[in-house]
C-alpha positions in Angstrom: -35.3 1.2 -38.7 -31.6 0.8 -38.8 -30.0 3.6 -36.8 -27.1 3.9 -39.2 -29.5 4.5 -42.1 -31.3 7.2 -40.0 -27.9 8.9 -39.4 -27.1 8.7 -43.1 -30.4 10.3 -44.1 -29.7 13.2 -41.6 -26.4 13.9 -43.2 -27.9 13.7 -46.7 -30.6 16.3 -45.6 -27.9 18.6 -44.2 -25.9 18.5 -47.4 -29.0 19.3 -49.4 -29.0 22.8 -47.8 -25.9 23.8 -49.6 -26.0 25.4 -53.0 -22.7 24.2 -54.4 -19.6 22.1 -53.7 -17.5 25.0 -52.4 -20.0 25.4 -49.5 -20.0 21.6 -49.0 -16.2 21.4 -48.9 -16.1 24.2 -46.3 -18.7 22.4 -44.2 -16.8 19.2 -44.4 -13.6 21.0 -43.3 -15.5 22.7 -40.5 -16.8 19.4 -39.2 -13.2 18.0 -39.2 -12.0 21.0 -37.1 -14.5 20.1 -34.4 -13.2 16.5 -33.9 -11.6 15.9 -30.5 -7.9 15.1 -30.7 -6.5 11.7 -30.0 -3.7 11.4 -27.5 -0.3 10.4 -28.7 -0.8 6.9 -27.2 -3.7 6.3 -29.5 -1.8 7.4 -32.6 -0.1 4.1 -33.0 0.4 1.8 -35.9 -2.3 -0.6 -34.8 -4.9 2.2 -35.0 -3.6 3.6 -38.3 -5.9 2.9 -41.3 -4.1 1.4 -44.3 -5.0 2.6 -47.8 -5.2 6.3 -46.9 -2.8 8.8 -48.5 -3.1 11.0 -45.3 -2.4 9.6 -41.9 -5.7 8.4 -40.3 -6.0 6.8 -36.9 -9.2 5.1 -35.8 -10.0 4.0 -32.2 -12.9 1.7 -31.5 -14.3 0.9 -28.0 -17.3 -1.1 -27.2 -19.7 0.5 -24.7 -22.6 -1.8 -23.7 -23.8 -3.1 -27.1 -22.6 -0.2 -29.1 -19.3 0.7 -30.8 -17.9 4.1 -30.2 -15.4 5.3 -32.7 -12.9 8.2 -32.4 -10.6 9.2 -35.2 -8.4 12.0 -36.6 -6.3 12.7 -39.6 -3.5 15.1 -40.4 -5.4 16.4 -43.4 -8.3 18.9 -43.1 -10.7 17.4 -45.7 -10.0 13.8 -44.5 -10.8 14.9 -40.9 -14.1 16.2 -42.2 -14.9 12.9 -43.9 -14.0 11.2 -40.7 -16.4 13.5 -38.8 -19.2 12.5 -41.2 -18.4 8.8 -40.7 -18.3 9.1 -37.0 -21.7 10.8 -37.0 -23.1 7.9 -39.0 -21.4 4.9 -37.4 -20.3 5.8 -33.9 -22.5 4.7 -30.9 -24.3 2.2 -33.1 -24.8 -1.5 -32.8 -22.4 -3.7 -34.7 -25.2 -5.4 -36.6 -26.6 -2.1 -37.8 -23.2 -1.0 -39.0 -22.7 -4.2 -41.0 -26.2 -4.3 -42.4 -26.4 -0.7 -43.5 -25.7 0.1 -47.2 -23.2 2.9 -48.0 -25.7 4.8 -50.2 -24.9 8.1 -48.5 -21.7 8.3 -50.6 -23.6 8.3 -53.8 -26.4 10.6 -52.4 -23.8 13.2 -51.3 -21.9 12.8 -54.7 -18.7 12.3 -52.8 -17.1 10.0 -55.4 -17.6 12.7 -58.1 -16.1 15.5 -56.0 -13.2 13.7 -54.2 -9.9 12.9 -55.8 -9.3 9.2 -56.5 -6.9 9.0 -53.5 -9.5 10.6 -51.2 -12.2 8.2 -52.5 -9.9 5.3 -51.8 -9.2 6.6 -48.4 -12.9 7.0 -47.7 -13.4 3.4 -48.7 -10.6 2.3 -46.5 -12.1 4.1 -43.5 -15.5 2.5 -44.1 -13.9 -0.9 -44.4 -12.0 -0.4 -41.1 -15.3 0.6 -39.4 -17.1 -2.4 -40.8 -14.3 -4.7 -39.9 -14.5 -3.6 -36.2 -18.2 -4.2 -36.3 -17.9 -7.7 -37.8 -15.4 -8.7 -35.1 -17.8 -7.7 -32.4 -21.0 -9.4 -33.6 -22.0 -12.0 -31.0 
């Protein structure tokens, strides 16, 4: 089974433990607070994701046959969304990233509970991850 889909299902199961969206938002923010910081040399224009209202930087490295992503934002909720994306897509094979559907967004009801600008930013982050994977498929 696709490793990305397995990670998506794990996140969906975690979110099902929360009773309401206040608890989910707090969990998302807490996940973002645990992200390791990027050094100033990584917070460059080339690593900045376009299409996000907040500043978001994404760094991708290939280790063996897997892509390892690191990212951070200057906004708490966006950092939490990044943390979710990193748990799903980091340390995965490029083909698995490209082939996996993004059904976790619907399953988590993110589109209904994020502002339109946050939803657009999430889509931009996903597109950046997928683009990195596409460029590294042999």
